[in-house]
C-alpha positions as CSV (number, residue, x, y, z in Angstrom):
1,X,82.4,31.7,123.7
2,X,80.6,33.7,126.5
3,X,79.5,36.4,124.6
4,X,78.7,33.4,121.9
5,X,76.3,31.9,124.3
6,X,75.1,35.6,125.3
7,X,74.1,35.8,121.6
8,X,72.2,32.5,121.2
9,X,70.5,33.3,124.2
10,X,69.0,36.5,122.5
11,X,67.9,35.0,119.3
12,X,66.4,32.0,121.9
13,X,64.3,34.7,123.9
14,X,62.8,36.2,120.5
15,X,62.1,32.7,119.0
16,X,60.9,31.8,122.3
17,X,58.3,34.7,122.8
18,X,57.2,34.6,118.9
19,X,56.7,31.0,119.3
20,X,54.3,31.6,122.7
21,X,52.3,34.0,120.9
22,X,51.9,31.8,117.7
23,X,50.7,28.5,120.4
24,X,48.2,31.0,121.9
25,X,47.0,31.8,119.0
26,X,46.6,28.4,117.7
27,X,45.3,26.9,121.4
28,X,42.6,29.9,121.8
29,X,41.4,27.9,117.9
30,X,42.1,24.6,119.4
31,X,39.7,22.2,120.9
32,X,39.9,22.5,124.8
33,X,43.1,20.5,126.6
34,X,42.4,17.9,128.9
35,X,44.6,16.3,131.1
36,X,42.5,13.1,131.2
37,X,43.0,12.8,127.4
38,X,46.5,14.1,126.9
39,X,47.1,12.5,123.5
40,X,44.0,13.8,121.9
41,X,44.4,17.2,123.7
42,X,47.8,17.1,121.3
43,X,46.4,16.1,118.2
44,X,43.8,19.0,118.8
45,X,46.6,21.3,119.3
46,X,48.9,20.3,116.4
47,X,46.0,20.3,114.1
48,X,45.5,24.4,114.2
49,X,48.4,25.6,112.0
50,X,49.6,28.5,114.1
51,X,50.0,26.2,117.4
52,X,51.9,24.0,114.7
53,X,54.2,26.6,113.6
54,X,54.5,28.2,117.0
55,X,56.1,24.4,117.6
56,X,58.2,24.9,114.9
57,X,59.9,28.1,115.7
58,X,59.8,26.8,119.6
59,X,62.0,23.9,118.4
60,X,64.3,26.5,117.1
61,X,64.4,28.3,119.9
62,X,65.3,25.3,122.0
63,X,68.6,24.3,120.0
64,X,69.8,27.8,120.6
65,X,69.0,27.8,123.8
66,X,70.9,24.4,124.4
67,X,73.8,26.3,122.6
68,X,73.9,29.2,124.7
69,X,74.2,26.9,127.9
70,X,77.1,24.8,126.6
71,X,79.1,28.1,126.3
72,X,77.8,30.4,129.1
73,X,77.2,30.1,132.4
74,X,72.9,29.0,133.0
75,X,72.5,32.1,135.3
76,X,73.4,34.4,132.5
77,X,72.1,32.7,129.9
78,X,68.5,32.4,131.7
79,X,68.8,36.2,132.7
80,X,68.4,37.0,129.2
81,X,66.2,34.7,128.3
82,X,64.1,36.0,131.3
83,X,64.6,39.3,129.2
84,X,62.5,38.2,126.5
85,X,59.7,39.4,128.2
86,X,61.0,43.0,126.8
87,X,60.5,40.8,123.0
88,X,57.3,39.1,123.8
89,X,55.5,42.5,124.9
90,X,56.6,44.8,122.0
91,X,55.5,41.6,119.7
92,X,52.0,41.4,121.8
93,X,51.1,44.4,121.1
94,X,52.4,45.3,117.7
95,X,51.7,42.1,115.5
96,X,49.2,40.4,118.4
97,X,46.6,42.5,118.7
98,X,47.2,42.4,122.7
99,X,46.6,45.4,124.8
100,X,49.3,46.9,127.3
101,X,48.2,49.3,129.7
102,X,50.4,51.4,131.1
103,X,51.0,49.5,134.0
104,X,52.3,46.7,132.3
105,X,54.8,48.4,130.7
106,X,56.1,49.8,133.8
107,X,56.5,46.1,135.1
108,X,58.4,45.1,131.7
109,X,60.4,48.5,132.4
110,X,61.5,47.8,135.8
111,X,62.3,44.0,135.1
112,X,64.3,45.1,132.2
113,X,66.1,46.9,134.7
114,X,67.0,44.8,137.0
115,X,67.6,42.3,134.6
116,X,70.5,44.4,133.2
117,X,71.8,44.8,136.7
118,X,71.9,41.3,137.3
119,X,73.5,40.6,134.2
120,X,76.4,43.0,134.5
121,X,77.1,42.3,138.6
122,X,77.3,37.8,137.3
123,X,80.5,37.2,137.4
124,X,81.9,35.8,133.8
125,X,85.0,34.0,135.3
126,X,85.6,30.6,136.4
127,X,84.0,27.3,135.6
128,X,80.8,27.5,135.2
129,X,80.1,23.7,134.8
130,X,81.0,22.4,137.5
131,X,78.1,21.1,140.0
132,X,77.7,19.0,143.4
133,X,75.4,16.1,142.3
134,X,73.4,15.9,145.8
135,X,72.6,19.4,145.5
136,X,71.2,18.9,141.8
137,X,69.5,15.9,142.8
138,X,68.0,17.2,145.8
139,X,66.8,20.5,143.3
140,X,65.7,18.6,140.5
141,X,63.7,16.4,142.6
142,X,62.3,18.6,145.0
143,X,61.2,21.4,141.9
144,X,60.0,18.5,139.7
145,X,57.6,17.0,142.6
146,X,56.5,20.8,143.1
147,X,55.6,21.7,139.5
148,X,53.7,18.0,139.0
149,X,51.8,18.9,142.2
150,X,50.9,22.2,140.6
151,X,49.4,20.6,137.4
152,X,47.3,18.3,139.2
153,X,45.7,20.5,142.1
154,X,42.7,22.1,139.8
155,X,40.7,21.6,143.0
156,X,43.0,23.8,144.9
157,X,41.5,26.7,143.4
158,X,39.1,28.5,140.8
159,X,39.2,28.0,136.8
160,X,41.2,31.4,136.6
161,X,43.6,30.6,139.4
162,X,44.1,26.9,137.9
163,X,45.5,28.9,135.2
164,X,47.9,30.6,137.0
165,X,48.9,27.6,138.9
166,X,49.6,26.0,135.3
167,X,52.0,29.0,134.4
168,X,53.7,28.5,137.4
169,X,54.3,25.1,137.2
170,X,55.7,25.1,133.8
171,X,57.7,27.7,134.3
172,X,59.2,25.8,137.3
173,X,59.4,22.8,135.4
174,X,61.0,24.8,132.7
175,X,63.4,25.4,134.4
176,X,64.1,21.9,135.8
177,X,65.0,20.5,132.0
178,X,67.3,23.8,131.9
179,X,69.3,22.7,134.7
180,X,69.1,18.8,133.6
181,X,70.2,20.5,130.2
182,X,73.1,22.1,131.8
183,X,74.4,18.9,132.9
184,X,73.8,17.2,129.7
185,X,76.5,19.6,128.6
186,X,78.8,19.1,131.0
187,X,78.8,15.7,130.9
188,X,78.7,15.3,127.1
189,X,81.8,17.9,127.1
190,X,83.7,15.4,129.0
191,X,82.3,12.2,127.7
192,X,81.2,12.5,124.0
193,X,78.3,11.0,122.7
194,X,78.7,8.3,125.4
195,X,77.5,11.5,128.0
196,X,74.3,11.6,127.0
197,X,73.1,8.2,128.8
198,X,72.7,10.4,131.7
199,X,69.4,10.8,134.5
200,X,69.7,14.2,133.1
201,X,68.7,13.2,130.0
202,X,65.3,11.8,131.7
203,X,64.6,14.5,133.4
204,X,65.0,16.7,130.5
205,X,62.7,14.5,128.7
206,X,60.1,14.2,131.9
207,X,59.6,18.0,132.8
208,X,59.7,19.2,129.6
209,X,56.7,17.0,128.7
210,X,54.4,17.7,131.3
211,X,55.4,21.2,131.3
212,X,54.3,21.0,127.4
């Protein structure tokens, strides 16, 4: 089952990064996004065909992601998906006209090597679905607050720095969402569909919406 989870994580990594590139192309062609007008901004983005297609690809990737989290340890799934940075770099240069320099290729190579070493040293036995409720609440609350703070922290830096902070916030909040999804798969596995009635569902939705 873990091997199938890894395969699904690889498919998720590929689809996620294709979706990222499509959404980036669409967002560049769409009107500027304003946090004061979220609905107008969302409509403007989805009117861009590239962004809309990117979101559909991202939805497929999310389905692969949830399935992978249900079958394999969170740490292993995230390591494989993070390795999608290699997919991103190759696709960006070969098919989306982005320029990737020698330093970037070296960084990608080192990242890939580190992730491979991480993956092969992770334990594959034992229960990968158990967790401490108190620890989960503390972890999710702190990161959710930090991600929201970064989204709203435009006055802390220049326009360029705010873009970096938004990217960091999105990464943090997607991490919050992923942990909540893993908790949900455990609940559903133990209680069936009734397991969806959980605070982790609210956490997952809130983190995903803010990250988007």
